[in-house]
C-alpha positions in Angstrom: 0.0 0.0 0.0 1.3 3.5 -0.9 2.1 6.0 1.8 -0.4 8.8 1.8 0.8 12.3 1.1 0.4 15.2 3.5 -2.7 17.2 2.9 -0.9 20.3 1.8 -2.4 23.6 0.7 -5.0 22.2 -1.7 -6.1 19.7 1.0 -6.4 22.4 3.6 -8.5 24.5 1.2 -10.7 21.5 0.4 -11.3 20.5 4.0 -12.5 24.0 4.9 -14.7 24.2 1.8 -18.3 25.4 1.7 -20.7 23.4 3.9 -22.6 22.5 0.7 -20.9 19.2 1.0 -23.3 18.4 3.8 -26.1 18.3 1.3 -25.5 14.7 0.5 -27.8 14.3 -2.5 -25.2 14.1 -5.2 -22.3 11.7 -5.6 -19.5 14.3 -5.9 -20.7 15.8 -2.6 -20.7 12.4 -1.0 -17.0 12.1 -2.0 -16.2 15.4 -0.4 -18.0 14.3 2.7 -16.0 11.1 2.9 -12.8 12.9 2.3 -13.5 15.0 5.3 -14.8 12.2 7.6 -12.5 9.4 6.6 -9.9 11.0 4.3 -7.1 8.5 4.7 -9.2 5.4 4.6 -9.0 3.4 1.3 -11.7 4.3 -1.2 -10.5 2.3 -4.2 -8.0 -0.4 -5.1 -6.8 -1.7 -8.5 -4.5 -4.5 -9.3 -2.0 -3.5 -12.0 0.9 -5.7 -13.2 0.3 -7.9 -10.2 0.5 -5.1 -7.6 -2.5 -3.6 -5.8 -2.6 0.2 -5.9 -4.7 2.2 -3.5 -6.5 5.6 -3.4 -7.8 7.1 -0.2 -11.0 9.1 0.0 -8.9 12.3 0.1 -7.0 11.3 -3.0 -10.3 10.3 -4.7 -11.7 13.7 -4.0 -8.6 15.5 -5.3 -8.6 13.4 -8.5 -12.3 14.0 -9.0 -11.8 17.8 -8.8 -8.8 17.7 -11.0 -10.5 15.5 -13.6 -13.6 17.7 -13.5 -11.4 20.7 -14.1 -9.7 18.9 -17.0 -13.1 18.0 -18.6 -14.1 21.6 -18.2 -11.0 22.7 -20.0 -12.0 20.6 -23.1 -15.4 22.2 -23.0 -17.7 19.7 -21.2 -20.9 21.5 -20.1 -23.7 20.9 -17.7 -26.3 18.5 -19.2 -24.0 17.0 -21.8 -23.5 13.3 -22.0 -20.2 11.4 -21.4 -19.9 7.8 -22.7 -17.9 5.4 -20.5 -16.7 2.2 -22.2 -14.5 -0.4 -20.6 -14.0 -2.8 -17.7 -13.8 -1.9 -14.0 -11.0 0.6 -13.6 -10.6 3.4 -11.1 -10.2 6.1 -13.7 -13.4 5.0 -15.3 -15.2 5.2 -12.0 -13.6 8.6 -11.5 -15.2 9.6 -14.9 -18.7 9.2 -13.4 -17.8 11.5 -10.5 -16.0 14.1 -12.6 -18.8 14.3 -15.1 -21.4 14.6 -12.3 -19.3 17.3 -10.6 -19.9 19.5 -13.7 -23.5 18.5 -14.0 -22.8 16.3 -17.1 -24.4 12.9 -17.4 -22.4 9.6 -17.5 -23.6 7.0 -19.9 -21.8 3.6 -19.4 -21.8 1.2 -22.3 -21.1 -2.5 -22.2 -17.4 -3.1 -23.1 -18.4 -6.1 -25.3 -21.0 -4.1 -27.3 -20.5 -4.5 -31.0 -19.9 -1.3 -33.0 -23.6 -1.0 -34.1 -24.9 -1.3 -30.5 -22.2 1.2 -29.3 -23.1 3.7 -32.0 -26.8 3.5 -31.2 -26.2 4.3 -27.5 -23.7 7.1 -28.1 -26.0 8.7 -30.8 -29.2 8.3 -28.8 -27.6 9.8 -25.6 -25.9 12.5 -27.7 -22.5 11.9 -26.1 -20.0 14.7 -26.6 -17.1 12.9 -24.9 -16.2 9.2 -25.0 -14.0 7.8 -22.2 -12.7 4.4 -23.1 -10.4 1.7 -21.6 -8.0 0.8 -24.4 -7.2 0.6 -28.1 -10.0 -1.9 -28.8 -12.6 0.6 -27.7 -10.8 3.5 -29.4 -10.9 1.6 -32.7 -14.6 0.8 -32.2 -15.5 4.4 -31.6 -13.4 5.7 -34.5 -15.1 3.3 -36.8 -18.4 5.1 -36.0 -17.3 8.7 -36.5 -19.8 9.5 -39.2 -22.7 8.3 -37.0 -22.0 10.5 -34.0 -21.9 14.2 -35.0 -22.0 15.4 -31.4 -18.8 13.5 -30.3 -16.0 16.0 -29.8 -13.4 14.2 -27.7 -12.2 10.7 -26.8 -10.1 9.9 -23.7 -8.4 6.6 -23.0 -7.0 4.9 -19.9 -4.6 2.3 -21.3 -2.0 3.9 -23.8 -0.7 0.6 -25.3 -0.9 0.7 -29.1 -2.1 4.3 -29.3 1.1 6.2 -29.7 0.7 6.7 -33.5 -3.0 7.7 -33.4 -4.0 11.3 -34.3 -4.0 13.2 -31.0 -6.2 16.0 -32.3 -9.3 14.8 -30.4 -7.7 11.8 -28.6 -5.9 12.1 -25.2 -5.0 10.0 -22.2 -7.2 10.4 -19.1 -4.1 11.0 -17.1 -3.2 14.1 -19.2 -6.6 15.6 -18.8 -6.4 15.1 -15.0 -3.0 16.6 -14.7 -3.9 19.6 -16.8 -7.0 20.1 -14.6 -4.9 19.8 -11.5 -2.4 22.4 -12.8 -5.2 24.8 -13.7 -6.8 24.5 -10.3 -3.5 25.4 -8.6 -2.7 28.3 -10.9 -6.1 30.0 -11.1 -8.1 30.5 -7.9 -11.1 31.8 -9.9 -11.1 28.6 -12.0 -10.9 26.5 -8.9 -13.8 28.5 -7.5 -15.8 27.8 -10.6 -15.3 24.0 -10.2 -16.4 24.2 -6.5 -19.4 26.2 -7.7 -20.3 23.6 -10.2 -20.2 20.9 -7.5 -22.3 23.1 -5.3 -24.8 23.7 -8.1 -25.7 20.0 -8.3 -29.3 19.1 -7.4 -31.0 16.0 -6.2 -33.2 16.0 -9.3 -30.2 16.1 -11.7 -29.8 13.0 -13.8 -26.8 11.2 -12.4 -26.6 8.4 -15.0 -28.4 6.9 -18.0 -28.3 3.1 -18.0 -29.3 1.4 -21.2 -31.3 -1.8 -21.0 -30.2 -4.9 -22.8 -32.7 -4.3 -25.7 -33.7 -8.0 -25.9 -37.2 -7.0 -27.3 -36.0 -4.0 -29.4 -33.6 -1.2 -29.3 -32.1 -0.5 -25.9 -33.9 2.2 -23.8 -31.9 4.7 -21.8 -33.1 4.6 -18.1 -32.6 8.0 -16.5 -31.8 7.9 -12.8 -31.9 11.0 -10.6 -29.1 11.7 -8.2 -31.2 12.1 -5.1 -33.3 9.0 -5.8 -30.2 6.9 -6.5 -28.6 8.0 -3.2 -31.9 7.5 -1.2 -32.2 3.9 -2.6 -28.6 3.1 -1.8 -28.9 4.5 1.7 -31.9 2.3 2.4 -30.1 -0.9 1.5 -26.8 0.2 3.1 -28.8 0.5 6.4 -30.6 -2.8 5.7 -27.4 -4.8 5.3 -25.5 -2.7 7.9 -22.8 -1.8 5.4 -20.0 0.4 6.7 -16.7 1.9 5.7 -15.1 -1.3 7.0 -16.6 -3.4 4.2 -14.9 -4.2 0.9 -16.4 -5.2 -2.5 -14.8 -6.6 -5.6 -16.0 -4.6 -8.6 -15.9 -7.0 -11.5 -19.5 -6.7 -12.9 -20.1 -4.7 -16.2 -19.9 -1.0 -15.6 -23.0 -0.5 -17.7 -25.1 -2.9 -15.7 -27.4 -1.5 -12.9 -26.0 -4.2 -10.6 -22.5 -2.8 -10.6 -23.6 0.9 -10.6 -25.8 0.2 -7.6 -24.1 -2.5 -5.5 -20.6 -1.2 -5.9 -20.6 2.4 -7.0 -23.7 3.9 -5.3 -23.5 1.8 -2.1 -19.8 2.5 -1.7 -20.4 6.2 -2.1 -23.1 6.2 0.6 -21.4 3.8 3.1 -17.8 4.8 2.4 -16.6 1.3 1.8 -13.7 0.3 -0.5 -14.3 -1.1 -4.0 -11.4 -3.1 -5.5 -11.0 -3.5 -9.3 -9.5 -6.8 -10.6 -6.5 -6.7 -12.9 -8.6 -8.3 -15.7 -11.6 -10.5 -16.3 -9.2 -13.5 -16.3 -7.8 -12.8 -12.8 -11.1 -12.2 -11.0 -11.0 -15.5 -9.0 -7.4 -14.9 -7.9 -8.0 -11.3 -7.1 -11.1 -12.3 -5.1 -8.9 -14.4 -2.9 -6.4 -11.7 -2.4 -8.9 -9.0 -1.6 -11.2 -11.1 0.6 -14.4 -9.0 0.1 -17.0 -8.8 2.8 -19.8 -7.9 0.4 -20.3 -9.9 -2.8 -22.7 -10.3 -5.7 -22.7 -12.9 -8.4 -25.3 -14.2 -10.8 -26.2 -17.9 -10.5 -24.0 -19.0 -13.4 -20.9 -17.8 -11.4 -21.9 -19.9 -8.4 -22.7 -22.9 -10.7 -19.3 -22.6 -12.5 -17.5 -22.6 -9.1 -19.4 -25.6 -7.9 -18.4 -27.4 -11.1 -14.8 -26.7 -10.4 -15.1 -27.9 -6.9 -16.8 -31.1 -8.0 -14.1 -31.8 -10.6 -11.3 -31.1 -8.1 -12.9 -33.5 -5.6 -13.3 -36.2 -8.2 -9.6 -35.9 -9.1 -8.5 -35.8 -5.4 -7.1 -38.4 -3.2 -9.4 -41.0 -1.6 -9.1 -39.5 1.9 -9.8 -36.0 0.6 -12.9 -37.2 -1.2 -14.1 -39.1 1.8 -13.7 -36.1 4.1 -15.5 -33.8 1.6 -18.5 -36.2 1.1 -18.8 -36.9 4.9 -18.8 -33.3 6.0 -20.9 -32.0 3.1 -23.6 -34.5 4.3 -23.2 -32.8 7.8 -23.5 -29.4 6.1 -26.7 -30.4 4.2 -28.3 -31.5 7.5 -27.2 -28.7 9.8 -25.4 -25.9 7.9 -28.3 -23.7 6.9 -30.0 -24.0 10.3 -26.7 -23.0 12.0 -26.4 -20.0 9.6 -29.9 -18.9 10.4 -29.3 -19.3 14.1 -31.9 -22.0 14.5 -31.8 -24.8 17.2 -29.4 -27.6 16.2 -28.6 -30.6 18.4 -25.2 -30.5 20.2 -23.8 -33.4 18.2 -24.8 -31.7 15.0 -23.0 -28.5 16.1 -19.9 -30.4 17.1 -19.8 -32.2 13.7 -20.3 -29.0 11.9 -17.5 -27.3 13.8 -15.2 -30.1 12.9 -16.3 -29.7 9.3 -15.5 -26.0 9.5 -11.9 -26.9 10.5 -11.4 -29.6 7.9 -13.5 -28.7 4.9 -15.7 -25.6 4.9 -13.2 -23.0 5.9 -10.4 -24.3 3.6 -13.0 -24.5 0.7 -14.2 -20.9 1.4 -10.6 -19.7 1.5 -9.9 -21.3 -1.9 -12.9 -19.6 -3.4 -12.1 -16.2 -1.8 -15.3 -16.3 0.3 -13.6 -16.4 3.7 -14.5 -12.8 4.7 -17.9 -12.5 3.1 -20.5 -11.2 5.4 -23.3 -10.7 2.9 -23.6 -12.3 -0.6 -26.4 -11.8 -3.1 -27.5 -13.5 -6.3 -30.0 -12.4 -8.9 -30.6 -12.1 -12.6 -32.1 -15.5 -13.1 -33.5 -18.4 -11.1 -30.9 -20.3 -9.0 -31.4 -24.0 -8.4 -32.4 -24.9 -4.9 -29.5 -27.4 -4.5 -27.0 -24.9 -5.7 -28.3 -22.2 -3.4 -28.3 -24.6 -0.4 -24.8 -25.8 -1.1 -23.2 -22.4 -0.5 -25.5 -21.6 2.4 -24.7 -24.9 4.0 -21.0 -23.9 4.0 -21.9 -20.9 6.1 -22.0 -18.3 3.3 -24.8 -15.8 4.0 -26.2 -16.0 0.4 -29.5 -14.3 -0.2 -31.6 -13.5 -3.2 -32.9 -10.2 -4.5 -35.2 -9.2 -7.4 -34.5 -6.0 -9.2 -34.9 -3.9 -12.3 -33.0 -1.1 -13.9 -36.1 1.0 -13.6 -36.1 0.6 -9.8 -32.4 1.4 -9.6 -32.0 -2.3 -8.8 -33.8 -3.4 -5.6 -37.5 -4.3 -5.7 -37.4 -7.1 -3.2 -34.7 -8.8 -1.1 -34.2 -11.4 1.6 -33.1 -10.6 5.1 -30.6 -12.5 7.2 -32.2 -15.7 8.6 -35.3 -15.5 6.5 -34.2 -17.1 3.2 -36.1 -19.3 0.8 -34.5 -20.9 -2.2 -37.6 -20.4 -4.5 -38.5 -16.9 -3.5 -36.9 -13.4 -3.7 -37.9 -11.9 -0.4 -40.4 -9.3 0.8 -40.3 -5.7 -0.6 -36.9 -4.1 -0.2 -36.7 -1.2 2.3 -39.0 1.7 1.4 -40.4 -0.2 -1.6 -44.1 -0.7 -2.2 -45.1 -3.8 -4.2 -48.5 -4.7 -5.4 -49.8 -7.6 -7.7 -52.1 -6.4 -10.5 -55.2 -8.4 -11.5 -53.2 -10.0 -14.4 -50.5 -11.1 -11.9 -48.0 -8.4 -12.9 -45.7 -7.2 -10.2 -45.8 -3.4 -9.9 -43.7 -1.3 -7.6 -42.9 2.2 -6.3 -39.4 2.7 -4.8 -37.1 5.5 -3.7 -34.8 4.9 -6.6 -37.4 4.5 -9.4 -36.4 5.9 -12.7 -37.4 9.4 -13.9 -38.0 8.5 -17.6 -36.7 6.6 -20.6 -34.4 9.0 -22.4 -36.3 10.7 -25.2 -39.1 8.1 -25.1 -42.1 9.8 -23.4 -44.5 7.2 -24.8 -42.5 4.3 -23.5 -42.2 6.0 -20.2 -46.0 6.4 -20.0 -46.5 2.7 -20.9 -44.2 1.7 -18.1 -46.1 3.6 -15.5 -49.6 3.1 -14.0 -51.8 6.1 -13.6 -51.2 6.2 -9.9 -47.4 6.1 -10.2 -46.4 2.4 -10.0 -43.8 0.9 -12.4 -44.9 -2.1 -14.4 -42.2 -4.8 -14.3 -43.7 -7.0 -17.0 -43.1 -10.0 -14.6 -45.8 -12.0 -13.0 -45.6 -13.1 -9.4 -47.3 -13.6 -6.1 -46.5 -13.4 -2.4 -46.3 -16.7 -0.5 -47.5 -17.4 3.0 -44.2 -16.0 4.5 -44.7 -12.7 2.6 -41.9 -13.4 0.1 -42.3 -12.6 -3.5 -42.2 -15.4 -6.1 -41.6 -14.5 -9.8 -43.2 -17.1 -12.0 -43.0 -15.8 -15.6 -43.4 -12.8 -17.9 -46.9 -11.3 -17.3 -47.8 -11.6 -21.0 -47.3 -15.4 -20.8 -49.5 -16.0 -17.7 -53.0 -17.2 -18.1 -55.9 -17.6 -15.7 -57.9 -20.8 -15.0 -61.7 -20.9 -14.7 -61.3 -20.9 -11.0 -59.5 -17.6 -11.2 -56.0 -18.9 -10.3 -53.0 -17.8 -12.3 -51.5 -20.3 -14.7 -47.8 -19.9 -15.6 -46.5 -22.7 -18.0 -42.9 -21.8 -17.4 -43.2 -21.9 -13.6 -44.8 -25.4 -13.8 -42.2 -26.6 -16.3 -39.4 -25.4 -13.9 -41.1 -27.3 -11.0 -41.2 -30.5 -13.1 
């Protein structure tokens, strides 16, 4: 870990800045707040060339201000859109904050989007700046120049392979940051203008436009307001008791609501550290090194890990296989009950404790799960056996149901009240109702403002009394947990009035 610099003149000026930072309804002001309250605690980490680099909250705030200044120097204005294309890297996360500091709107795009998809999003959002990870993304954007008349500048993080490119409208992020830093130091009036821009941010400002996958047509840009995003994140931070002592590995796509909520928004509210892996290929190793306390993965990730475990056990020595099979049987009988603090016979607890020593703890260490306090899965149905396997090891794995239009959480499970075939009661401050056709409808603190430039689609997504139509059908079971059974359009009704969902029945069979 790097030694932290002394605060210096800029730091002293920052720490005595206008009390506007106490209006914690924009993400840049949350950064200023954390820089004051926990300035030297680690805000972000990134593994580069095998070494972990760290940035404190104070350093993050200084870089955010310098980056915002640099973007201002190249002409970025309030209300303009900034595309962010790449994998999880600190400077790409800083781009969100720097753009928001100026009142501009970040528009993350999936790194694996083909050129046509990328061009559609950048044109639809009217992006004037594209901030990309590397040469691959630079080439993709350059191939679309004729389709994006508003695009004026492109910035990149990784310089490899770009030394011979035309620098007229192409620059490294690092150069923009350093030019901004120099201008802040040299011109107090300019520095004051950047502070004023941060102070001018409002709760109703659009903090991000997240594009849906577009599986049933062109992607729709979901506009999320700053104050709503922070209110939603604050409610789940309190629900899961997340603090500045927690750590999360940020490996999910930047353009997906899951990453923007679980990692970016919640870390900005709670003040915990997010760590970026070296690459997609090193996620499992980096997970072990970081040892996160908060973790999210879709079911396919848990399934792939279990497959690896099974293969490893099959190839292992006879004694190793025997220990694994014996104590996994113990875990199946007692593990979830112990996790949920239910009554378990003494002999069961003793056997499980021995299993912790010989099997469960070593296995969790090998997976990088040893420090996880809270884990979630969502995105698709998870098999009951797969779900129970991880919970029986003592992993506090829960399910949530979310949508981009909700800024993620619609329902979620609480500790000790977990069911494999349900997704929990309404999330904190979320109101859910089931329409006559079985559709799940909700109102939530983070619910979207509108679909970008699509007023008709926005109206279609809302009920007259302000609920969002999810398009999913479901019901509440006797325990008050929501069950999603199918898309609402595919659900029928029997003569007796009961809902009939072919897919739900098929899955049960």
